[in-house]
C-alpha positions as CSV (number, residue, x, y, z in Angstrom):
1,X,-59.8,91.3,29.1
2,X,-58.6,91.3,32.7
3,X,-56.7,94.5,31.9
4,X,-59.8,96.4,30.8
5,X,-61.7,94.9,33.9
6,X,-59.2,96.1,36.1
7,X,-59.3,99.7,34.6
8,X,-63.1,99.7,34.5
9,X,-63.4,98.6,38.2
10,X,-60.8,101.4,39.1
11,X,-62.9,104.2,37.3
12,X,-66.0,102.8,38.8
13,X,-64.6,103.1,42.2
14,X,-63.1,106.3,42.0
15,X,-65.7,108.3,39.9
16,X,-68.9,106.6,40.4
17,X,-69.2,104.7,43.9
18,X,-70.9,107.0,46.4
19,X,-72.4,106.6,50.0
20,X,-75.5,105.3,48.5
21,X,-74.4,103.2,45.3
22,X,-73.5,104.1,42.0
23,X,-73.8,107.1,40.1
24,X,-75.3,106.6,36.7
25,X,-72.8,109.6,35.4
26,X,-70.8,112.1,36.6
27,X,-72.8,114.7,34.7
28,X,-75.1,116.8,36.8
29,X,-77.6,118.7,34.9
30,X,-80.8,118.0,36.2
31,X,-82.1,115.2,34.2
32,X,-83.3,112.1,35.8
33,X,-80.6,109.9,34.5
34,X,-77.7,112.3,35.9
35,X,-75.9,112.6,39.2
36,X,-76.9,112.5,41.8
37,X,-78.9,109.6,40.9
38,X,-78.5,106.1,40.8
39,X,-80.9,103.5,39.2
40,X,-81.5,99.7,40.5
41,X,-80.9,98.0,37.4
42,X,-77.4,99.7,36.9
43,X,-76.7,98.6,40.5
44,X,-77.3,95.0,39.7
45,X,-75.5,94.9,36.3
46,X,-72.3,96.4,38.4
47,X,-72.4,94.0,40.9
48,X,-72.8,90.8,38.5
49,X,-70.3,92.3,36.2
50,X,-67.8,93.1,38.9
51,X,-68.3,89.6,40.3
52,X,-67.8,88.1,37.0
53,X,-64.4,89.9,36.5
54,X,-63.2,88.8,40.0
55,X,-63.9,92.0,42.0
56,X,-66.2,90.7,44.6
57,X,-65.3,93.2,47.2
58,X,-66.2,96.2,45.0
59,X,-69.1,94.2,44.0
60,X,-70.4,93.9,47.6
61,X,-69.8,97.8,48.3
62,X,-71.7,98.7,45.5
63,X,-74.7,96.4,46.3
64,X,-74.5,97.0,50.2
65,X,-74.5,100.8,49.6
66,X,-77.6,100.7,47.5
67,X,-79.3,98.3,49.7
68,X,-78.6,100.5,52.7
69,X,-79.9,103.6,50.7
70,X,-83.1,101.7,49.7
71,X,-83.5,100.5,53.4
72,X,-83.1,104.0,54.8
73,X,-85.5,105.6,52.2
74,X,-87.9,102.6,52.9
75,X,-87.7,103.5,56.8
76,X,-88.5,107.0,56.5
77,X,-91.3,106.7,53.6
78,X,-92.5,103.4,53.9
79,X,-92.0,102.7,49.9
80,X,-89.6,101.8,47.4
81,X,-88.9,104.3,44.5
82,X,-87.8,104.2,40.9
83,X,-84.5,106.1,41.4
84,X,-82.3,107.3,44.4
85,X,-80.2,109.8,45.2
86,X,-76.6,108.2,45.7
87,X,-74.5,111.1,46.2
88,X,-74.6,114.2,48.8
89,X,-75.9,114.5,52.2
90,X,-79.8,113.8,51.5
91,X,-79.7,110.1,49.9
92,X,-83.0,108.8,49.4
93,X,-85.6,109.2,46.6
94,X,-84.2,110.8,43.5
95,X,-85.4,113.6,41.3
96,X,-85.0,115.3,38.2
97,X,-86.3,114.7,34.6
98,X,-89.6,115.2,33.0
99,X,-91.9,113.5,35.7
100,X,-92.4,113.0,39.3
101,X,-90.7,110.4,41.0
102,X,-92.5,107.3,40.8
103,X,-93.4,104.8,43.8
104,X,-92.9,101.1,44.0
105,X,-91.0,100.7,41.0
106,X,-90.6,97.0,39.6
107,X,-86.8,97.0,39.1
108,X,-86.1,98.5,42.5
109,X,-88.4,95.8,43.9
110,X,-86.5,93.1,41.9
111,X,-82.9,94.3,42.6
112,X,-83.6,94.9,46.3
113,X,-84.9,91.4,46.6
114,X,-81.8,89.9,44.5
115,X,-79.1,92.0,46.5
116,X,-80.9,90.9,49.9
117,X,-80.6,87.2,48.8
118,X,-76.9,88.0,47.7
119,X,-75.6,89.6,50.7
120,X,-78.0,89.1,53.6
121,X,-77.6,85.5,55.1
122,X,-80.5,83.4,55.5
123,X,-80.2,82.9,59.2
124,X,-80.3,86.7,59.8
125,X,-82.5,89.4,58.3
126,X,-81.7,92.8,57.2
127,X,-84.9,94.6,58.5
128,X,-83.1,98.0,58.9
129,X,-80.3,100.3,57.5
130,X,-78.5,99.3,60.8
131,X,-78.7,95.5,60.0
132,X,-77.6,96.1,56.6
133,X,-74.7,98.1,57.7
134,X,-73.6,95.5,60.3
135,X,-73.9,92.8,57.7
136,X,-71.8,94.6,55.2
137,X,-69.0,95.1,57.8
138,X,-69.2,91.7,59.1
139,X,-68.3,90.1,55.6
């Protein structure tokens, strides 16, 4: 319902939205799915869900924050990775869990392309974190 969507959006904004995108959970116990990590597929599901329930500004915040995190990490490390730290002073490749961070993960590649198509105008490329930041504030 619209009421449930409003409450969910409010909780997402207050508890999960961070500088680099959405946290998967507020729990931080060192596991790969826990804070401070965020995963590309969950960013995409949130963006689509928020748009579906008429929350386009929050959807754009999620998408653009994650895109900027991905781009900043790419600018530094020249690669995309499976998960990202989205909260705290050290945004970038995520950690935790039972294996090392994986490079070039398909879902990150796909979600990044979809978010770029959605939020970066065709006539202007978003080739750097600064470009993405400027695009986000211009909309």
